[in-house]
C-alpha positions in Angstrom: 11.3 -33.0 11.1 10.9 -31.5 14.7 10.2 -27.9 15.2 11.9 -25.8 17.7 9.3 -25.9 20.2 9.7 -29.7 20.4 13.4 -29.3 21.2 14.4 -29.5 24.8 16.7 -26.9 25.6 19.8 -28.7 25.5 18.5 -29.7 21.9 17.8 -26.2 21.2 21.5 -25.1 22.0 22.8 -27.7 20.1 20.9 -26.7 17.2 21.7 -23.2 17.1 25.5 -24.1 17.7 25.2 -26.4 14.6 23.1 -24.0 12.5 23.9 -20.3 13.7 22.9 -18.9 10.3 19.4 -20.5 10.7 18.2 -18.0 13.1 19.4 -15.1 11.0 17.7 -16.5 7.8 14.3 -17.2 9.9 14.6 -13.4 11.4 15.0 -11.8 7.8 11.9 -13.8 6.6 9.9 -13.1 9.6 10.9 -9.2 9.6 10.1 -9.1 5.7 6.7 -11.1 6.1 5.7 -8.4 8.6 6.6 -5.4 6.6 4.7 -6.8 3.8 1.6 -7.3 5.8 2.1 -3.8 7.3 2.3 -2.4 3.6 -0.7 -4.5 2.8 -2.7 -3.2 5.9 -1.9 0.5 4.7 -3.0 -0.1 1.1 -6.3 -1.5 2.2 -6.8 1.0 4.8 -6.3 3.7 2.0 -8.7 1.8 -0.2 -11.3 1.8 2.4 -11.0 5.4 3.3 -11.5 6.3 -0.4 -14.3 4.2 -0.6 -16.0 5.8 2.6 -15.1 9.3 1.3 -16.8 9.0 -2.2 -19.9 7.2 -0.2 -20.3 10.3 2.2 -19.6 12.7 -0.7 -22.6 11.2 -2.6 -24.6 11.2 0.6 -23.7 15.0 1.2 -24.5 15.7 -2.7 -27.6 14.0 -2.5 -28.7 15.9 0.8 -27.7 19.1 -0.7 -29.6 18.4 -3.9 -32.8 17.2 -2.2 -32.5 20.6 0.1 -32.4 22.8 -2.7 -35.3 21.1 -4.7 -37.7 21.8 -1.7 
């Protein structure tokens, strides 16, 4: 099956006329995929932030502990 990129202008126009719902369906699929990708990215960013925060907290606690012992 040929992809849209392989069709010339007339073929693309004909395809859109014959299958008008295809564009709406594909737009919806792309939109949902983008939204899911953004949500996953935010989740991963929050996870990384929490991990970095814990590590920084441990470093600060260790620095305070070693400073108190001196």
